[in-house]
C-alpha positions as CSV (number, residue, x, y, z in Angstrom):
1,M,23.9,1.5,-5.3
2,K,22.6,-1.6,-7.3
3,I,19.0,-2.1,-6.7
4,G,16.9,-5.4,-7.1
5,F,13.1,-5.1,-7.5
6,I,10.7,-7.8,-7.1
7,G,7.1,-7.1,-7.6
8,L,5.9,-5.1,-10.5
9,G,2.2,-4.6,-10.0
10,Q,0.8,-1.2,-10.5
11,M,2.7,0.3,-7.7
12,G,5.8,-1.5,-8.2
13,R,5.8,-0.5,-11.9
14,G,5.7,3.3,-11.0
15,M,8.5,2.8,-8.2
16,A,10.9,0.9,-10.5
17,G,10.4,3.3,-13.3
18,R,11.1,6.1,-11.0
19,L,14.5,4.5,-9.9
20,L,15.6,3.9,-13.3
21,E,14.8,7.6,-14.3
22,A,17.0,8.5,-11.2
23,G,19.8,6.6,-12.8
24,Y,19.9,3.6,-10.4
25,P,21.2,0.3,-11.8
26,L,18.2,-1.8,-11.7
27,R,17.4,-5.5,-12.1
28,V,13.9,-6.6,-11.8
29,W,11.8,-9.9,-11.4
30,N,8.1,-10.4,-11.6
31,R,5.9,-13.5,-11.6
32,S,4.4,-12.3,-14.9
33,R,7.7,-12.0,-17.0
34,A,6.0,-10.0,-19.7
35,V,5.8,-7.2,-17.3
36,A,9.4,-7.4,-16.3
37,E,10.3,-7.3,-20.1
38,T,9.0,-3.8,-20.5
39,F,11.6,-2.8,-18.2
40,G,14.4,-4.5,-20.2
41,A,13.4,-2.2,-22.7
42,T,14.1,0.8,-20.7
43,G,17.3,-0.2,-19.2
44,A,16.7,-2.5,-16.4
45,V,18.1,-6.0,-16.4
46,V,15.4,-8.8,-16.3
47,A,16.1,-11.9,-13.9
48,E,14.9,-15.2,-14.6
49,R,14.5,-16.0,-10.9
50,P,14.2,-13.8,-7.7
51,N,17.5,-15.1,-6.2
52,E,19.5,-13.6,-9.0
53,L,18.9,-10.2,-7.3
54,L,20.3,-11.2,-4.0
55,D,23.7,-9.8,-4.5
56,S,22.2,-6.2,-4.8
57,D,23.1,-3.6,-2.5
58,V,19.2,-3.2,-1.7
59,V,16.6,-5.6,-2.7
60,I,13.1,-4.0,-2.7
61,T,10.0,-6.3,-2.5
62,M,6.7,-4.9,-3.5
63,L,4.5,-7.9,-3.6
64,A,0.8,-7.9,-3.5
65,D,-0.1,-9.6,-0.2
66,D,1.1,-12.1,2.5
67,A,0.3,-15.1,0.2
68,A,2.9,-13.5,-2.5
69,V,5.4,-12.8,0.2
70,E,5.1,-16.4,1.3
71,A,5.5,-17.8,-2.2
72,V,8.3,-15.5,-3.3
73,W,10.4,-14.6,-0.3
74,I,9.9,-17.1,2.4
75,A,8.9,-20.6,0.9
76,P,12.1,-20.6,-1.4
77,G,14.3,-19.6,1.6
78,M,15.2,-16.3,0.2
79,V,16.3,-14.9,3.6
80,A,18.8,-17.6,4.2
81,K,20.3,-16.9,1.0
82,V,20.6,-13.1,1.3
83,P,24.3,-11.9,1.8
84,A,25.0,-10.1,4.9
85,S,25.8,-7.1,2.6
86,T,22.4,-7.1,1.1
87,L,19.5,-5.1,2.8
88,H,16.1,-6.2,2.3
89,L,13.7,-3.2,1.9
90,N,10.0,-4.4,2.1
91,M,7.7,-1.5,0.9
92,A,4.5,-3.6,0.4
93,S,1.5,-3.6,2.6
94,V,1.6,-6.8,4.7
95,S,-0.4,-8.1,7.8
96,L,1.1,-7.3,11.3
97,R,1.6,-11.0,11.7
98,M,3.7,-11.2,8.6
99,A,5.6,-8.0,9.5
100,R,6.7,-9.7,12.6
101,R,7.6,-12.9,11.0
102,L,9.7,-11.2,8.4
103,T,11.5,-9.4,11.3
104,H,12.2,-12.5,13.1
105,L,13.5,-14.3,9.9
106,H,16.0,-11.7,9.2
107,R,17.2,-11.4,12.7
108,A,17.8,-15.1,12.9
109,A,19.7,-15.1,9.4
110,G,21.7,-11.8,10.5
111,T,20.8,-9.9,7.5
112,P,19.4,-6.2,7.5
113,Y,15.8,-5.5,7.0
114,V,13.7,-2.4,6.9
115,S,9.9,-2.2,6.4
116,A,8.7,0.9,4.6
117,P,5.2,0.7,3.4
118,V,4.0,3.5,1.1
119,F,1.0,5.8,0.9
120,G,-0.1,6.9,-2.5
121,R,-1.7,5.9,-5.8
122,P,0.2,4.5,-8.8
123,S,0.5,8.2,-10.2
124,A,2.2,9.1,-7.1
125,A,4.8,6.1,-7.3
126,A,5.6,7.1,-11.0
127,S,6.2,10.6,-10.0
128,G,8.2,10.2,-6.7
129,Q,5.4,11.8,-4.7
130,L,4.6,8.8,-2.3
131,D,4.7,9.2,1.5
132,I,6.9,6.5,3.1
133,V,6.8,5.1,6.8
134,A,10.1,3.4,7.7
135,A,11.2,1.2,10.5
136,G,14.3,-0.9,11.3
137,A,17.8,-0.4,12.5
138,G,19.1,3.0,12.3
139,E,22.1,2.0,10.2
140,A,19.7,0.2,7.8
141,I,17.3,3.1,7.3
142,A,20.4,5.4,6.7
143,R,21.2,3.1,3.8
144,C,17.7,3.7,2.3
145,V,17.2,7.3,2.8
146,P,18.6,8.2,-0.9
147,L,15.9,5.7,-2.2
148,F,13.2,7.3,0.0
149,E,14.2,10.8,-1.5
150,T,14.0,9.3,-4.9
151,L,10.5,7.6,-4.5
152,G,8.9,10.0,-2.1
153,R,7.8,13.5,-1.2
154,G,8.6,12.7,2.3
155,W,9.2,9.9,4.9
156,F,8.8,9.2,8.3
157,N,10.8,7.0,10.9
158,A,8.6,4.8,13.0
159,G,11.4,3.6,15.0
160,P,13.7,0.4,15.2
161,E,11.2,-2.4,15.2
162,P,10.1,-3.0,11.4
163,H,6.7,-4.0,12.2
164,R,5.9,-0.5,13.6
165,A,5.9,0.8,9.9
166,N,3.2,-1.8,9.0
167,I,1.0,-1.1,11.7
168,V,1.0,2.5,10.9
169,K,-0.1,1.7,7.4
170,I,-2.8,-0.6,8.5
171,A,-4.3,1.8,11.0
172,R,-4.0,4.8,8.6
173,N,-5.8,2.6,5.7
174,F,-8.5,1.7,8.4
175,L,-9.1,5.4,8.9
176,L,-9.5,6.0,5.1
177,G,-12.2,3.4,5.2
178,T,-14.0,5.1,8.1
179,I,-13.8,8.5,5.9
180,I,-15.3,6.8,2.8
181,E,-18.2,5.2,4.9
182,S,-19.0,8.4,6.8
183,L,-18.8,10.6,3.6
184,G,-21.3,8.1,2.0
185,E,-23.7,8.4,4.6
186,A,-23.5,12.0,5.0
187,F,-23.8,12.5,1.2
188,A,-27.0,10.3,1.3
189,L,-28.3,12.1,4.2
190,V,-28.1,15.5,2.9
191,Q,-29.1,14.6,-0.8
192,K,-32.4,13.0,0.5
193,S,-33.3,16.4,1.7
194,G,-32.6,18.2,-1.5
195,M,-29.0,19.6,-0.8
196,D,-26.3,18.9,-3.6
197,P,-23.7,16.7,-2.1
198,A,-21.0,18.6,-4.3
199,A,-22.1,21.6,-2.5
200,F,-21.9,20.0,0.9
201,L,-18.3,18.6,0.3
202,D,-17.3,22.2,-0.8
203,I,-18.6,23.4,2.5
204,I,-17.2,20.8,4.9
205,T,-13.7,20.8,3.0
206,R,-13.5,24.5,3.4
207,T,-14.3,24.6,7.0
208,S,-13.6,21.9,9.8
209,M,-12.8,19.1,7.3
210,N,-10.2,20.7,5.0
211,A,-8.0,17.8,4.5
212,P,-6.9,15.8,1.4
213,A,-8.7,12.6,2.4
214,Y,-11.9,14.3,2.6
215,K,-11.5,16.2,-0.5
216,N,-10.1,13.2,-2.8
217,Y,-12.6,10.5,-1.6
218,G,-15.5,13.0,-1.7
219,R,-14.6,13.8,-5.2
220,L,-14.2,10.2,-6.2
221,I,-17.6,9.3,-4.8
222,L,-19.2,12.1,-6.6
223,E,-17.4,11.4,-10.0
224,K,-17.5,7.7,-9.9
225,P,-14.5,7.0,-12.2
226,A,-14.8,4.2,-14.7
227,E,-11.2,3.0,-14.2
228,A,-10.1,2.1,-10.5
229,T,-6.8,2.6,-9.2
230,F,-7.7,1.1,-5.9
231,T,-10.5,-1.3,-5.9
232,L,-13.2,-1.8,-3.2
233,K,-11.9,-5.2,-3.0
234,L,-8.4,-4.1,-2.0
235,G,-10.0,-1.6,0.5
236,M,-11.7,-4.7,2.0
237,K,-8.3,-6.5,2.5
238,D,-7.0,-3.4,4.3
239,V,-10.0,-3.5,6.7
240,E,-9.2,-7.1,7.2
241,L,-5.8,-6.5,7.9
242,A,-6.8,-4.0,10.6
243,L,-9.3,-6.6,12.3
244,E,-6.6,-9.4,12.3
245,A,-4.0,-6.8,14.0
246,G,-6.7,-6.0,16.6
247,N,-7.3,-9.8,17.3
248,D,-3.4,-10.4,17.5
249,T,-3.0,-7.4,19.8
250,A,-6.4,-7.6,21.9
251,V,-7.7,-4.2,20.7
252,P,-11.4,-4.2,20.0
253,L,-12.3,-2.6,16.5
254,P,-16.1,-2.7,16.3
255,L,-16.0,0.1,13.7
256,A,-13.6,-2.1,11.5
257,A,-16.1,-5.1,11.8
258,L,-19.0,-2.7,10.6
259,L,-16.8,-1.6,7.8
260,R,-16.2,-5.3,6.7
261,T,-19.9,-6.0,6.8
262,Q,-20.4,-2.9,4.4
263,H,-17.7,-3.9,2.1
264,L,-19.1,-7.4,1.9
265,A,-22.4,-5.9,1.1
266,A,-21.0,-3.6,-1.5
267,I,-18.9,-6.5,-3.3
268,A,-22.2,-8.7,-3.4
269,H,-24.0,-5.8,-5.2
270,G,-21.3,-5.7,-7.9
271,Y,-18.8,-3.1,-6.6
272,G,-15.8,-5.0,-5.8
273,D,-13.8,-4.0,-9.0
274,K,-14.8,-0.3,-8.9
275,E,-12.9,2.3,-7.0
276,W,-12.9,2.0,-3.3
277,A,-14.7,5.1,-2.8
278,S,-17.6,3.4,-4.6
279,L,-18.8,2.3,-1.1
280,G,-20.3,5.6,-0.9
281,N,-22.2,4.9,-4.3
282,Y,-23.4,1.7,-2.7
283,I,-24.6,3.6,0.5
284,A,-26.6,5.9,-1.8
285,E,-28.1,3.0,-3.8
286,R,-29.3,1.5,-0.6
287,A,-30.8,4.9,0.4
288,G,-32.8,4.6,-2.8
289,L,-30.7,7.5,-4.5
């Protein structure tokens, strides 16, 4: 199976590297050519233009956001140029609006399309430990299963409509934002009464909140890593994707509106480029800790 890969950001680099390690013939393109050249040194073919990848069996796009999808995939008319034998596998996080637009464009062109956003950090991408949510026609998804098994530790079928995978990703990341906010508030509350927040985290994660999200984000709040693998600004983007989806589907999301306000305030106080979990540190700062 010949693979084309478009978008070599932090996540895309890990995923492309994983595919190379698994022996897939890989051609890559990135807006910053210097990043793509690093893959040329490890066996991938570096394309001059993204349309050079369209004769692949599967073209994976891992672009940063809606604007990048618009600039790289839609505005140049890539959908109309895709051969009927080539499947577009979009693994990036995009808005519900963009997800529906991509589905419509591919259906109009008669080309197979699967949306399969991923859960995980760059380290999980590089080691093939992502969680993947896929949606699309059954035959199209079946073609992608070997790729899912290479890139992920597990994958989920969200049904025949590609946008369903995207709304799962949006809703899940919204929930992560609520966990960070609530952990930050709870940590501040117990600490102001003299309780060690690390001991509090140990108690709750060994009892009713024994879940990876509480353990991982609680640890990140307490450890305050110097280097962010997912910034608070990116978390803000996910909150806004949830609010936009709520507006488009007439679903009130008052908690998402609160999260947006909190993220904006944290960014104004210099937390934007820190780890997403630093929202909890901003809450502690506001509490005088």
